[in-house]
C-alpha positions as CSV (number, residue, x, y, z in Angstrom):
1,X,-15.5,-2.7,-2.8
2,X,-16.8,-5.4,-5.1
3,X,-14.5,-7.2,-7.5
4,X,-12.2,-4.2,-7.6
5,X,-9.0,-4.7,-9.5
6,X,-5.9,-4.0,-7.5
7,X,-2.2,-3.9,-8.1
8,X,0.2,-4.4,-5.2
9,X,2.9,-6.2,-3.3
10,X,2.5,-8.7,-0.6
11,X,4.1,-7.4,2.7
12,X,3.2,-10.3,5.1
13,X,1.1,-13.4,5.2
14,X,0.1,-16.1,7.7
15,X,-1.9,-19.3,7.3
16,X,-5.7,-19.1,7.5
17,X,-7.4,-22.5,7.2
18,X,-5.9,-25.3,5.2
19,X,-5.7,-23.8,1.7
20,X,-6.0,-20.1,2.3
21,X,-3.8,-17.3,3.8
22,X,-4.3,-14.0,5.5
23,X,-2.5,-11.4,3.3
24,X,-1.3,-7.9,4.0
25,X,-1.2,-6.3,0.6
26,X,0.4,-2.9,-0.1
27,X,-1.8,-1.8,-3.0
28,X,-1.2,1.1,-5.3
29,X,-4.9,2.1,-5.1
30,X,-5.7,1.9,-1.4
31,X,-2.5,1.5,0.6
32,X,-2.4,-1.5,2.9
33,X,-5.3,-3.9,2.6
34,X,-6.0,-7.0,4.6
35,X,-7.6,-9.9,2.8
36,X,-8.0,-13.7,2.6
37,X,-7.0,-15.6,-0.5
38,X,-5.6,-18.8,-1.9
39,X,-2.2,-19.7,-0.5
40,X,0.9,-19.3,-2.6
41,X,1.2,-15.6,-3.4
42,X,4.9,-14.6,-3.7
43,X,6.8,-11.8,-2.0
44,X,8.6,-9.0,-3.8
45,X,6.6,-9.4,-7.0
46,X,3.9,-7.1,-8.4
47,X,0.5,-8.8,-8.1
48,X,-2.8,-8.3,-9.8
49,X,-6.0,-9.4,-8.0
50,X,-9.6,-8.7,-7.3
51,X,-10.8,-7.6,-3.8
52,X,-14.4,-7.8,-2.5
53,X,-15.8,-6.8,0.9
54,X,-17.0,-3.8,2.9
55,X,-15.3,-4.7,6.2
56,X,-11.6,-4.5,7.1
57,X,-10.9,-8.1,6.0
58,X,-11.5,-8.4,2.2
59,X,-11.7,-11.5,0.0
60,X,-8.9,-11.7,-2.6
61,X,-9.4,-13.7,-5.8
62,X,-7.6,-14.3,-9.0
63,X,-4.2,-13.5,-7.5
64,X,-1.6,-13.5,-10.3
65,X,1.9,-12.0,-10.9
66,X,1.5,-8.9,-13.0
67,X,2.8,-9.7,-16.6
68,X,5.9,-7.9,-17.9
69,X,6.0,-6.7,-21.5
70,X,7.6,-9.0,-24.0
71,X,11.1,-8.4,-25.1
72,X,11.0,-6.7,-28.5
73,X,13.7,-9.1,-29.8
74,X,12.0,-12.2,-28.5
75,X,8.6,-13.8,-28.5
76,X,9.3,-15.0,-24.9
77,X,7.8,-12.9,-22.0
78,X,10.3,-11.2,-19.7
79,X,11.0,-12.8,-16.3
80,X,11.2,-10.8,-13.1
81,X,14.6,-10.7,-11.5
82,X,14.8,-12.4,-8.0
83,X,16.2,-10.8,-4.9
84,X,19.1,-12.9,-3.7
85,X,21.6,-13.0,-0.9
86,X,21.6,-10.6,2.0
87,X,19.4,-8.3,0.0
88,X,16.5,-10.6,0.7
89,X,16.8,-9.6,4.4
90,X,16.8,-5.9,3.4
91,X,13.6,-6.5,1.4
92,X,12.0,-8.3,4.3
93,X,13.0,-5.3,6.5
94,X,11.1,-3.0,4.1
95,X,8.1,-5.2,4.2
96,X,8.1,-5.5,8.0
97,X,8.3,-1.8,8.8
98,X,5.5,-1.1,6.2
99,X,3.0,-3.6,7.5
100,X,3.7,-2.7,11.1
101,X,3.7,1.1,10.6
102,X,1.3,1.9,7.8
103,X,-2.4,2.5,8.6
104,X,-5.0,0.3,6.9
105,X,-6.7,1.5,3.7
106,X,-4.9,4.9,3.6
107,X,-3.7,5.4,-0.1
108,X,0.0,6.3,-0.4
109,X,0.7,6.2,-4.1
110,X,4.0,8.1,-3.8
111,X,5.4,5.8,-1.1
112,X,4.1,2.8,-3.1
113,X,6.2,4.0,-6.1
114,X,9.2,4.4,-3.9
115,X,8.8,0.9,-2.5
116,X,8.6,-0.5,-6.0
117,X,11.7,1.4,-7.0
118,X,13.5,0.1,-3.9
119,X,12.6,-3.5,-4.8
120,X,14.0,-3.0,-8.3
121,X,17.2,-1.7,-6.7
122,X,17.4,-4.7,-4.4
123,X,17.1,-7.0,-7.5
124,X,20.4,-5.5,-8.8
125,X,23.9,-6.3,-7.6
126,X,24.7,-3.8,-4.8
127,X,27.7,-3.0,-2.7
128,X,27.2,-2.9,1.1
129,X,27.3,0.9,0.8
130,X,24.7,1.0,-2.0
131,X,22.5,-1.3,0.0
132,X,22.6,0.9,3.1
133,X,21.9,4.0,1.0
134,X,18.9,2.3,-0.5
135,X,17.4,1.5,2.9
136,X,18.0,4.9,4.4
137,X,16.5,6.7,1.4
138,X,13.4,4.5,1.6
139,X,13.1,5.1,5.3
140,X,13.2,8.9,4.6
141,X,10.3,8.6,2.2
142,X,8.4,6.5,4.7
143,X,8.8,9.0,7.5
144,X,7.8,11.9,5.2
145,X,4.6,10.1,4.3
146,X,3.9,9.3,8.0
147,X,4.3,13.0,8.8
148,X,7.6,12.8,10.8
149,X,9.6,15.9,9.6
150,X,12.9,16.2,11.4
151,X,14.4,19.6,11.6
152,X,18.1,19.6,11.0
153,X,18.4,23.4,11.1
154,X,17.2,24.2,14.6
155,X,17.2,22.3,17.9
156,X,14.1,21.6,20.1
157,X,14.4,25.1,21.5
158,X,14.4,26.7,18.0
159,X,18.1,27.7,18.3
160,X,20.3,27.2,15.3
161,X,22.3,24.0,15.2
162,X,25.8,24.6,16.6
163,X,28.5,22.6,14.7
164,X,30.6,22.5,17.9
165,X,27.8,21.1,20.1
166,X,26.5,17.6,20.6
167,X,22.8,16.6,20.4
168,X,20.6,13.7,21.3
169,X,17.5,13.0,19.2
170,X,14.3,12.5,21.0
171,X,11.5,11.4,18.6
172,X,8.7,13.4,20.3
173,X,10.9,16.5,20.9
174,X,13.6,16.8,18.3
175,X,17.3,17.5,18.6
176,X,18.2,18.4,22.2
177,X,21.6,19.9,23.0
178,X,23.7,17.8,25.5
179,X,24.9,20.0,28.3
180,X,28.2,18.7,29.9
181,X,26.5,18.9,33.3
182,X,24.1,16.2,32.2
183,X,26.8,13.7,32.7
184,X,27.6,10.7,30.5
185,X,25.0,10.1,27.8
186,X,24.3,6.5,26.8
187,X,25.0,6.6,23.1
188,X,23.5,3.1,22.8
189,X,20.2,4.1,24.2
190,X,19.9,7.4,22.5
191,X,20.7,8.7,19.0
192,X,23.7,11.0,19.8
193,X,24.8,13.1,16.9
194,X,27.4,15.9,16.7
195,X,26.4,19.3,15.5
196,X,28.9,19.0,12.7
197,X,27.2,15.8,11.5
198,X,23.8,17.5,11.6
199,X,25.0,20.4,9.6
200,X,26.4,18.0,7.0
201,X,23.1,16.0,7.0
202,X,21.2,19.2,6.3
203,X,23.5,20.3,3.5
204,X,24.2,16.9,1.8
205,X,21.2,14.7,2.5
206,X,21.8,11.0,2.6
207,X,25.2,10.4,1.1
208,X,28.2,8.2,1.9
209,X,29.7,11.0,4.1
210,X,26.5,11.3,6.2
211,X,25.3,7.7,6.1
212,X,26.3,6.7,9.6
213,X,24.6,9.6,11.2
214,X,21.4,9.0,9.3
215,X,21.5,5.3,10.3
216,X,21.7,6.2,14.0
217,X,18.9,8.7,13.7
218,X,16.5,6.5,11.7
219,X,17.1,3.4,13.7
220,X,16.2,5.3,16.8
221,X,13.0,6.6,15.2
222,X,12.0,3.2,13.8
223,X,12.5,1.6,17.3
224,X,10.4,4.4,18.9
225,X,7.6,4.0,16.4
226,X,7.6,0.2,17.0
227,X,7.6,0.7,20.8
228,X,11.0,-0.9,20.8
229,X,9.7,-4.3,19.8
230,X,12.3,-6.4,17.9
231,X,12.1,-6.6,14.1
232,X,12.2,-10.2,12.9
233,X,13.9,-9.2,9.7
234,X,16.7,-7.4,11.7
235,X,17.2,-10.5,13.9
236,X,17.5,-12.7,10.8
237,X,19.9,-10.4,9.2
238,X,22.1,-10.3,12.3
239,X,22.1,-14.1,12.5
240,X,23.2,-14.3,8.9
241,X,26.0,-11.9,9.6
242,X,27.2,-13.9,12.6
243,X,27.0,-17.1,10.5
244,X,29.2,-15.6,7.8
245,X,31.8,-14.1,10.2
């Protein structure tokens, strides 16, 4: 590409020489793109820039925050709302799983739109429940785009889910029924879900009633995809929670 105009959001950055930074940009046009540009690009704001280069590492120039339309009742341009409080950690979490899981230069315009919508949600005042719902819904869109379809109707042996049974979720296999002879299952190490929870998840989707089950399932899948490497955003969030308690 040569001086191609891009619109996107910065997912991650690190210093590169004195006045420049290495950027991981989630672009609307080409998905995640790596590039080098002048330091100072902000997180969580829509950016407009130009990208040049044939190799994996592009050169970014003229990086600016995308302008908002003016308020019809005012001559002043509108300002973007900021993400504040614990919702900053949630936004950092979205960024971290995207830049660690998405392939490079693979356009995902549908996921890009869901990401933008999630940031807009995170800029509003949310209850703890609304925040969790926002994250689980985005994770679902991410897994769908990555091709991870989880069957909630049949188990790994293609038998119908039994509401009276208990299952463990194995990312490469699916939902595996737990047989009493298996002994005690470590619920911390595996996503253990009751059959009644799975039936409700299939019928209701991500709701307040099914949120805890979705959280266990998706956390296990995220950890598996990241090869159980810790997420810095999750550690920061946990530290903040301990500080406030």
